[in-house]
N, CA, C and O atoms as a DFTB+ gen file, in Angstrom:
444 C
 N C O
     1  1       1.012      -2.241     -21.160
     2  2       0.568      -1.886     -19.923
     3  2      -0.569      -2.981     -19.668
     4  3      -1.458      -3.275     -20.468
     5  1      -0.386      -3.478     -18.508
     6  2      -1.495      -4.412     -17.968
     7  2      -1.938      -3.981     -16.526
     8  3      -1.173      -3.624     -15.629
     9  1      -3.336      -4.076     -16.454
    10  2      -3.825      -3.592     -15.088
    11  2      -4.467      -5.137     -14.721
    12  3      -5.158      -5.757     -15.530
    13  1      -4.159      -5.589     -13.519
    14  2      -4.590      -6.827     -13.051
    15  2      -5.359      -6.493     -11.751
    16  3      -5.147      -5.514     -11.036
    17  1      -6.173      -7.344     -11.579
    18  2      -7.018      -7.305     -10.195
    19  2      -7.018      -8.601      -9.525
    20  3      -7.214      -9.545     -10.290
    21  1      -6.863      -8.863      -8.408
    22  2      -6.944     -10.069      -7.865
    23  2      -5.968     -10.141      -6.692
    24  3      -5.522      -9.093      -6.224
    25  1      -5.623     -11.309      -6.205
    26  2      -4.556     -11.575      -5.098
    27  2      -3.186     -11.161      -5.733
    28  3      -2.771     -11.575      -6.816
    29  1      -2.497     -10.222      -4.840
    30  2      -1.291      -9.498      -5.404
    31  2      -0.211     -10.439      -5.553
    32  3       0.706     -10.090      -6.297
    33  1      -0.134     -11.637      -4.955
    34  2       1.065     -12.532      -5.097
    35  2       0.797     -13.506      -6.543
    36  3       1.699     -14.062      -7.169
    37  1      -0.344     -13.540      -6.809
    38  2      -0.610     -14.284      -7.990
    39  2      -0.456     -13.369      -9.178
    40  3      -0.001     -13.829     -10.225
    41  1      -0.791     -12.158      -9.087
    42  2      -0.635     -11.003     -10.201
    43  2       0.641     -10.630     -10.506
    44  3       0.914     -10.037     -11.550
    45  1       1.582     -10.983      -9.532
    46  2       3.134     -10.478      -9.607
    47  2       4.031     -11.764      -9.948
    48  3       5.261     -11.740      -9.991
    49  1       3.235     -12.885     -10.183
    50  2       4.226     -14.019     -10.381
    51  2       5.175     -13.992     -11.464
    52  3       6.316     -14.450     -11.395
    53  1       4.644     -13.421     -12.493
    54  2       5.615     -13.211     -13.946
    55  2       6.245     -12.168     -14.037
    56  3       6.867     -11.940     -15.075
    57  1       6.250     -11.085     -12.770
    58  2       7.131      -9.928     -12.835
    59  2       8.536     -10.204     -13.086
    60  3       9.135     -11.206     -12.697
    61  1       9.075      -9.132     -13.842
    62  2      10.525      -9.379     -14.451
    63  2      11.272      -8.305     -13.971
    64  3      10.649      -7.335     -13.542
    65  1      12.708      -8.292     -13.960
    66  2      13.280      -7.037     -13.573
    67  2      13.164      -5.985     -14.832
    68  3      13.166      -6.230     -16.039
    69  1      13.077      -4.909     -14.238
    70  2      12.665      -3.727     -15.075
    71  2      11.256      -3.432     -15.040
    72  3      10.888      -2.305     -15.369
    73  1      10.391      -4.339     -14.670
    74  2       8.682      -3.976     -14.688
    75  2       8.463      -2.818     -13.509
    76  3       9.083      -2.676     -12.455
    77  1       7.454      -2.107     -14.012
    78  2       6.917      -1.198     -12.780
    79  2       5.819      -1.642     -12.327
    80  3       4.987      -1.968     -13.174
    81  1       5.534      -1.766     -11.163
    82  2       4.373      -2.474     -10.255
    83  2       3.854      -1.655      -9.340
    84  3       4.562      -1.380      -8.371
    85  1       2.549      -1.101      -9.438
    86  2       1.856      -0.176      -8.477
    87  2       1.057      -1.136      -7.654
    88  3       0.513      -2.053      -8.269
    89  1       0.918      -1.073      -6.488
    90  2       0.054      -1.749      -5.638
    91  2      -1.018      -0.591      -5.051
    92  3      -0.718       0.423      -4.421
    93  1      -2.230      -1.004      -5.411
    94  2      -3.393      -0.149      -4.976
    95  2      -4.220      -1.155      -4.067
    96  3      -5.203      -1.765      -4.486
    97  1      -3.755      -1.255      -2.871
    98  2      -3.979      -2.401      -1.900
    99  2      -4.972      -1.521      -0.944
   100  3      -4.951      -0.296      -1.059
   101  1      -5.780      -2.105      -0.069
   102  2      -6.605      -1.745       0.808
   103  2      -5.631      -0.911       1.934
   104  3      -4.616      -1.444       2.382
   105  1      -6.044       0.417       2.326
   106  2      -5.374       1.213       3.286
   107  2      -5.348       0.482       4.739
   108  3      -6.343      -0.097       5.175
   109  1      -4.152       0.560       5.429
   110  2      -3.953       0.083       6.751
   111  2      -5.015       1.097       7.610
   112  3      -5.104       2.296       7.348
   113  1      -5.764       0.463       8.619
   114  2      -6.860       1.270       9.145
   115  2      -6.086       2.350      10.216
   116  3      -5.207       1.965      10.987
   117  1      -6.513       3.636      10.147
   118  2      -6.113       4.616      11.025
   119  2      -6.433       4.575      12.465
   120  3      -5.963       5.409      13.239
   121  1      -7.256       3.584      12.861
   122  2      -7.932       3.533      14.347
   123  2      -8.608       2.083      14.190
   124  3      -8.966       1.554      13.138
   125  1      -8.693       1.570      15.500
   126  2      -9.406       0.232      15.578
   127  2     -11.047       0.216      14.953
   128  3     -11.667      -0.841      14.836
   129  1     -11.564       1.415      14.620
   130  2     -12.961       1.492      14.143
   131  2     -12.878       1.649      12.611
   132  3     -13.867       1.680      11.880
   133  1     -11.578       1.746      12.193
   134  2     -11.590       2.114      10.635
   135  2     -12.117       0.980       9.774
   136  3     -11.900      -0.167      10.164
   137  1     -12.772       1.173       8.671
   138  2     -13.403       0.317       7.938
   139  2     -12.209      -0.339       6.999
   140  3     -11.421       0.348       6.348
   141  1     -12.210      -1.722       7.038
   142  2     -11.265      -2.662       6.160
   143  2     -11.798      -3.673       5.718
   144  3     -11.015      -4.559       5.375
   145  1     -13.126      -3.914       5.571
   146  2     -13.741      -4.943       5.037
   147  2     -13.809      -4.812       3.411
   148  3     -14.951      -4.885       2.956
   149  1     -12.780      -4.634       2.493
   150  2     -12.853      -4.423       1.452
   151  2     -13.119      -5.612       0.438
   152  3     -13.344      -5.430      -0.758
   153  1     -13.066      -6.883       1.072
   154  2     -13.486      -8.072       0.625
   155  2     -13.979      -8.940       1.540
   156  3     -13.730      -8.636       2.706
   157  1     -14.666     -10.028       1.343
   158  2     -15.134     -10.925       2.182
   159  2     -14.074     -11.473       3.046
   160  3     -14.486     -11.964       4.097
   161  1     -12.741     -11.503       2.833
   162  2     -11.626     -12.099       3.460
   163  2     -11.281     -10.946       4.287
   164  3     -10.894     -11.253       5.415
   165  1     -11.321      -9.703       4.019
   166  2     -10.873      -8.654       4.626
   167  2      -9.368      -8.426       4.339
   168  3      -8.738      -9.394       3.914
   169  1      -8.773      -7.340       4.512
   170  2      -7.224      -7.148       4.527
   171  2      -6.705      -6.591       5.600
   172  3      -6.524      -5.384       5.759
   173  1      -6.398      -7.658       6.536
   174  2      -5.754      -7.450       8.014
   175  2      -4.328      -6.991       7.880
   176  3      -3.735      -6.623       6.866
   177  1      -3.791      -7.118       9.449
   178  2      -2.242      -6.782       9.437
   179  2      -1.627      -7.852       8.829
   180  3      -0.538      -7.567       8.330
   181  1      -2.016      -9.095       8.705
   182  2      -1.304     -10.067       8.170
   183  2      -1.068      -9.984       6.815
   184  3      -0.028     -10.415       6.318
   185  1      -2.231      -9.298       5.972
   186  2      -2.378      -9.018       4.695
   187  2      -1.257      -8.074       4.312
   188  3      -0.585      -8.201       3.288
   189  1      -1.100      -7.062       5.266
   190  2      -0.117      -5.874       4.987
   191  2       1.261      -6.490       4.979
   192  3       2.130      -6.314       4.125
   193  1       1.325      -7.216       6.027
   194  2       2.779      -7.966       6.298
   195  2       3.120      -8.701       5.012
   196  3       4.258      -8.587       4.557
   197  1       2.208      -9.450       4.395
   198  2       2.345     -10.460       3.316
   199  2       2.870      -9.563       1.998
   200  3       3.845      -9.891       1.322
   201  1       2.004      -8.311       1.742
   202  2       2.333      -7.405       0.753
   203  2       3.695      -6.818       0.744
   204  3       4.395      -6.717      -0.263
   205  1       4.079      -6.369       2.167
   206  2       5.360      -5.828       2.271
   207  2       6.615      -6.894       2.105
   208  3       7.772      -6.483       2.020
   209  1       6.348      -8.020       2.076
   210  2       7.309      -9.241       1.891
   211  2       7.425      -9.415       0.452
   212  3       8.510      -9.682      -0.065
   213  1       6.261      -9.262      -0.272
   214  2       6.303      -9.325      -1.672
   215  2       6.871      -8.189      -2.629
   216  3       7.343      -8.287      -3.761
   217  1       6.647      -6.916      -1.696
   218  2       7.380      -5.653      -2.300
   219  2       8.898      -5.833      -2.148
   220  3       9.678      -5.408      -3.000
   221  1       9.262      -6.426      -1.121
   222  2      10.912      -6.708      -0.819
   223  2      11.453      -7.555      -1.852
   224  3      12.550      -7.335      -2.367
   225  1      10.523      -8.754      -2.242
   226  2      11.020      -9.768      -3.123
   227  2      11.106      -9.177      -4.595
   228  3      12.001      -9.481      -5.384
   229  1      10.230      -8.433      -4.829
   230  2      10.101      -7.781      -6.165
   231  2      11.335      -6.684      -6.425
   232  3      11.985      -6.616      -7.469
   233  1      11.518      -5.818      -5.211
   234  2      12.616      -5.049      -5.251
   235  2      14.010      -5.748      -5.412
   236  3      14.949      -5.276      -6.053
   237  1      14.010      -6.967      -4.723
   238  2      15.463      -7.740      -4.990
   239  2      15.493      -8.316      -6.385
   240  3      16.617      -8.654      -6.755
   241  1      14.559      -8.493      -7.195
   242  2      14.302      -9.170      -8.448
   243  2      14.560      -8.059      -9.379
   244  3      14.845      -8.405     -10.526
   245  1      14.510      -6.471      -9.065
   246  2      14.899      -5.522      -9.941
   247  2      13.614      -4.859     -10.472
   248  3      13.688      -4.050     -11.396
   249  1      12.485      -5.173      -9.928
   250  2      11.359      -4.316     -10.360
   251  2      11.168      -3.037      -9.604
   252  3      11.537      -2.917      -8.436
   253  1      10.572      -2.061     -10.303
   254  2      10.224      -0.834      -9.665
   255  2       8.751      -0.818      -9.030
   256  3       7.708      -0.864      -9.683
   257  1       8.846      -0.755      -7.822
   258  2       7.678      -0.961      -6.954
   259  2       7.073       0.483      -6.257
   260  3       7.800       1.239      -5.612
   261  1       5.743       0.714      -6.479
   262  2       5.365       1.850      -5.791
   263  2       3.822       1.427      -5.120
   264  3       3.056       0.638      -5.673
   265  1       3.564       2.054      -3.940
   266  2       2.297       1.648      -3.389
   267  2       2.030       3.244      -2.597
   268  3       2.928       4.079      -2.488
   269  1       0.749       3.424      -2.142
   270  2       0.390       4.173      -1.435
   271  2      -0.434       3.848      -0.074
   272  3      -0.923       2.723       0.023
   273  1      -0.557       4.500       0.662
   274  2      -1.291       4.124       2.000
   275  2      -1.328       5.224       3.126
   276  3      -0.633       6.240       3.140
   277  1      -2.248       4.851       4.054
   278  2      -2.271       5.784       5.123
   279  2      -1.015       5.873       5.851
   280  3      -0.308       4.866       5.886
   281  1      -0.632       6.955       6.447
   282  2       0.564       7.289       7.219
   283  2       0.520       6.670       8.539
   284  3       0.229       7.442       9.453
   285  1       0.736       5.482       8.841
   286  2       0.385       4.736      10.126
   287  2       1.841       4.224      10.411
   288  3       2.682       3.973       9.548
   289  1       1.993       4.115      11.754
   290  2       3.250       3.476      12.577
   291  2       3.473       1.981      11.707
   292  3       4.547       1.769      11.143
   293  1       2.376       1.007      11.664
   294  2       2.495      -0.305      11.031
   295  2       3.197      -0.003       9.447
   296  3       4.166      -0.665       9.076
   297  1       2.610       1.022       8.621
   298  2       3.291       1.089       7.100
   299  2       4.488       1.594       7.154
   300  3       5.234       1.150       6.281
   301  1       5.024       2.492       7.979
   302  2       6.187       3.132       8.249
   303  2       7.186       1.934       8.592
   304  3       8.328       1.928       8.131
   305  1       6.689       0.887       9.449
   306  2       7.613       0.073      10.127
   307  2       8.011      -0.895       8.784
   308  3       9.138      -1.122       8.344
   309  1       6.794      -1.351       8.323
   310  2       7.013      -2.249       7.086
   311  2       7.858      -1.856       6.114
   312  3       8.651      -2.661       5.627
   313  1       7.794      -0.586       5.716
   314  2       8.465      -0.189       4.496
   315  2       9.643       0.942       4.802
   316  3      10.006       1.834       4.035
   317  1      10.084       0.687       5.990
   318  2      11.179       1.701       6.599
   319  2      12.481       1.773       5.778
   320  3      13.158       2.801       5.798
   321  1      12.849       0.665       5.036
   322  2      14.001       0.847       4.167
   323  2      13.905       1.360       2.767
   324  3      14.832       1.362       1.956
   325  1      12.556       1.843       2.543
   326  2      12.346       2.487       1.137
   327  2      12.001       3.872       1.351
   328  3      11.785       4.410       2.437
   329  1      11.964       4.515      -0.069
   330  2      11.623       5.907      -0.019
   331  2      10.115       6.170       0.373
   332  3       9.169       5.575      -0.144
   333  1      10.012       7.135       1.352
   334  2       8.624       7.180       1.967
   335  2       8.425       8.805       1.803
   336  3       9.094       9.607       2.455
   337  1       7.448       9.180       0.875
   338  2       7.187      10.636       0.847
   339  2       5.640      10.771       1.535
   340  3       4.736       9.956       1.352
   341  1       5.559      11.906       2.309
   342  2       4.126      11.971       2.986
   343  2       3.428      13.072       2.088
   344  3       3.985      14.132       1.802
   345  1       2.325      12.769       1.727
   346  2       1.505      13.977       0.935
   347  2       0.265      14.218       1.697
   348  3      -0.240      13.309       2.355
   349  1      -0.369      15.677       1.627
   350  2      -1.591      15.940       2.263
   351  2      -2.671      15.348       1.356
   352  3      -2.521      15.292       0.135
   353  1      -3.720      14.925       1.964
   354  2      -4.924      14.491       1.083
   355  2      -6.390      15.207       1.674
   356  3      -6.505      15.655       2.814
   357  1      -7.073      15.206       1.015
   358  2      -8.605      15.629       1.426
   359  2      -9.487      14.441       1.181
   360  3      -9.388      13.705       0.199
   361  1     -10.305      14.320       2.091
   362  2     -11.156      13.048       2.009
   363  2     -12.722      13.516       2.054
   364  3     -13.054      14.293       2.949
   365  1     -13.535      13.133       1.257
   366  2     -15.027      13.441       1.288
   367  2     -15.834      12.585       2.088
   368  3     -17.046      12.738       2.235
   369  1     -15.030      11.522       2.696
   370  2     -16.055      10.765       3.661
   371  2     -15.809      10.862       5.093
   372  3     -15.106      10.075       5.727
   373  1     -16.417      11.855       5.562
   374  2     -16.136      12.044       7.132
   375  2     -17.412      12.999       7.512
   376  3     -17.673      14.110       7.050
   377  1     -18.129      12.237       8.491
   378  2     -19.194      13.171       8.746
   379  2     -18.819      14.646       9.501
   380  3     -19.624      15.576       9.548
   381  1     -17.501      14.693      10.062
   382  2     -16.936      15.897      10.506
   383  2     -16.013      16.561       9.320
   384  3     -14.975      16.095       8.848
   385  1     -16.683      17.776       8.974
   386  2     -15.854      18.217       7.784
   387  2     -14.504      18.884       8.171
   388  3     -13.703      19.261       7.315
   389  1     -14.296      19.009       9.511
   390  2     -13.064      19.366       9.899
   391  2     -11.923      18.294       9.767
   392  3     -10.732      18.595       9.845
   393  1     -12.389      17.012       9.561
   394  2     -11.555      15.779       9.640
   395  2     -11.471      15.085       8.276
   396  3     -11.142      13.908       8.126
   397  1     -11.786      15.895       7.344
   398  2     -11.605      15.569       5.926
   399  2     -10.402      15.753       5.165
   400  3     -10.295      15.651       3.943
   401  1      -9.303      16.098       6.183
   402  2      -8.001      16.288       5.592
   403  2      -6.998      15.311       6.487
   404  3      -7.169      14.999       7.665
   405  1      -5.917      14.914       5.624
   406  2      -4.988      13.859       6.423
   407  2      -3.850      13.803       5.668
   408  3      -3.678      14.650       4.791
   409  1      -2.995      12.887       5.878
   410  2      -1.731      12.615       5.359
   411  2      -1.546      11.086       4.776
   412  3      -1.700      10.153       5.564
   413  1      -1.249      10.851       3.537
   414  2      -0.861       9.604       3.190
   415  2       0.627       9.538       2.713
   416  3       1.423      10.472       2.618
   417  1       0.805       8.282       2.449
   418  2       2.373       8.210       2.044
   419  2       2.345       7.528       0.716
   420  3       1.454       6.759       0.354
   421  1       3.411       7.877       0.010
   422  2       3.770       7.298      -1.375
   423  2       5.121       6.505      -1.078
   424  3       6.122       7.060      -0.625
   425  1       5.044       5.195      -1.371
   426  2       6.226       4.533      -1.010
   427  2       6.992       3.909      -2.284
   428  3       6.412       3.231      -3.132
   429  1       8.151       4.169      -2.310
   430  2       8.991       3.658      -3.587
   431  2      10.165       2.878      -3.431
   432  3      10.889       3.095      -2.459
   433  1      10.463       1.966      -4.288
   434  2      11.923       1.391      -3.872
   435  2      12.933       1.890      -4.978
   436  3      13.931       1.219      -5.242
   437  1      12.632       3.186      -5.676
   438  2      13.537       3.858      -6.355
   439  2      13.297       5.190      -6.006
   440  3      12.353       5.523      -5.289
   441  1      14.240       6.088      -6.557
   442  2      14.174       7.594      -6.319
   443  2      13.389       8.196      -7.348
   444  3      13.204       9.413      -7.351
């Protein structure tokens, strides 16, 4: 088992058929004011598109890929050809206690 941190394309360069890869990327914003400054460069829509392209490339290579994210239109669009499971989540970061629940998706290229 190797855990890598850094640019996802560089980290996956040596991935081979049969490897399992879990992407713990920054989540897509739920709304225009959502926090997304995880790094000084940020992780914007273009970054999510770049990650989805890599997910597809690794899938074609025979890697087993999984990622989690917010359940948004963008994420569903980018990963529509894969297995998407919706899961309820509790969030502790919200000034309104009633809004501390939500849904996320687990996306896999395998069953």
